C-alpha positions, 0 to 999 in steps of 0.5 A, a space after each residue: 529766341 533759343 539760338 546760341 543757348 545750351 539745348 537738351 535734345 530728347 529725341 524719341 525714335 519710336 515711330 515706324 520709319 525712324 532711325 538713329 540717323 534722324 537724331 544725328 541730323 536734328 542735332 546737327 541742324 540745331 548746332 548749325 543755328 549756333 546752339 550747343 547741343 546735348 542729345 539723348 536718343 530714346 529707342 530700342 537697340 541703339 547701342 551700336 549705332 549712336 556714334 555721331 550724336 555729339 559729345 556728352 550725348 547718351 542713349 536710352 531704352 524707351 519707357 521708365 529708363 528714358 524718363 529717368 534719364 531725361 529728368 536726370 539730364 534736365 536737373 543735373 546740367 544747366 540748359 537754356 531750353 529742352 526740345 523733345 523730338 517725337 511723334 507723341 503730341 506736345 512732347 508726350 510722356 518725355 515732355 511731362 517728365 521735365 521740370 517746370 522751370 526748364 523752358 521746353 518745346 516739342 519738335 513734331 517728327 511724326 504722327 501718333 494715333 489718336 490717344 485712347 482714354 489712357 492717354 487722355 487720363 495721363 494728360 489730365 493728371 498733370 505734367 506739361 504739354 509743350 508748345 510746338 517748336 515751329 508754331 505758326 512759322 512753319 513756312 508757306 502753307 502752300 508748299 509746307 504740309 503742317 504735319 510734316 513741318 518738322 521733317 525733311 528728306 535728303 535730295 536724291 543726288 545726296 544718296 548712294 545708289 541702292 540695289 533691289 532687295 526683292 525679285 519682283 514688285 511689292 506692296 508695303 505695309 510698314 506698320 505690320 499686322 498687329 491689331 486693330 488694323 493689321 488683319 484688315 490690310 492682310 485681308 484686303 491684299 488677298 483680292 488684288 493678289 489674285 490678279 497680280 500673281 507676282 506681287 508680294 506684301 512686305 511689312 517692316 515688322 517681325 514675324 509673329 505666330 498670330 500672323 502665321 496663323 492668319 496667313 494660313 487661314 487666308 491662304 496667303 502665307 507665301 505672298 506675305 513677308 515680315 522682314 523687320 525694320 530696315 536700316 535707312 539705305 535698305 528702306 530706300 531700296 524697298 521704296 524703289 520697288 513698291 507699287 503702293 504703301 498702305 498706312 493704317 495709323 496702328 502706331 506712330 509713323 515717322 513723317 520722313 517715311 511719308 516723305 520718302 514714299 512721296 519722293 519715290 513715286 509710291 502711292 500712299 493709301 491711308 486707311 481710317 479717318 482724316 483726324 486719325 493721322 493728325 490731319 496729314 491724310 486730309 492735307 495730302 488728299 486735298 493736295 491731290 497726292 494720296 488716297 484715304 479710305 474707310 476701314 473696310 477690306 473690300 473698299 481697301 482692296 478696290 482702291 489698292 487695285 486702282 493704284 496698282 493699275 497706275 491710270 492717268 489720275 494716279 500718275 498725276 497724283 504721283 507727280 504732285 506728291 514728288 513736288 510736295 516732297 521736294 518742298 520738304 528737303 533739308 534746306 527747307 527744314 533749315 529755314 523753318 528751324 532758323 525762323 523758330 530759333 533765330 539766326 546763328 551767332 556771328 564768329 565774334 558773338 560766339 567767341 565772346 
């Protein structure tokens, strides 16, 4: 039981779809259990957005600065437990940086691509692999998707209305067009784009010269738009206009991103193999609410065209996806977290 102790929350916001608001929410959820929380949010360009994490909380750029900050915090203050929130399995490099005497857990918040030989080498050279915070207490497996047990979305009633950001309909490719799978997505989009003349491909990456060159070669430059990472409210607006989303596992993905796609009736097309998404693609396909195809541009194009036509089987899958998302709202995560940490302190206990 961790409840009522002092917790160091190390929140790694490196996944596509992650946001400083996610770190604020996780800190608030931990405080609701009775814990005293000091948070370190790790991500790019957080300086102007870090308010609301709580007293004594800090921010850091990823990489070496974050590892130094995590070690310094862990050794300079007396914490009962550390929690590393992030997509990298078992706490990743941040978890391995913690002193062995500090009890620690990993809060999975997203999906990390299968580690290559460098990642496996780093783990084999020592350091810690943290136990999963939720373990086997993630909830009823009939309603909770294991890979999304540490994630939640706000119910629609709690969100402000958003205005459309685009004139027309779009396919989302949030991860961008970087190697190895980005050019494949771009090529696959070209075929259905000929039939749907008003359809554009939007990615949440920044423009790159290599992407512009690829667009010219494929003759699709006017239909593909890198718009950069959107703030959360803008992200909701993108989802409301998206006819489908293509996920390749090219980089870490926020679990919240997947849930927001499901909640807004945006069909999810996973590209790759089942294990490349930490089992999530397999689990959602078995629940009948997403699709998984191999890394073949023609196969991707054919499946994307089927999703765009929205036949009865696609409509039924969308409704099943909404049900899955509804079981991953904030109250459900609060219950899973309470089961992992223990009940909050009574007022008398807190005052003692």
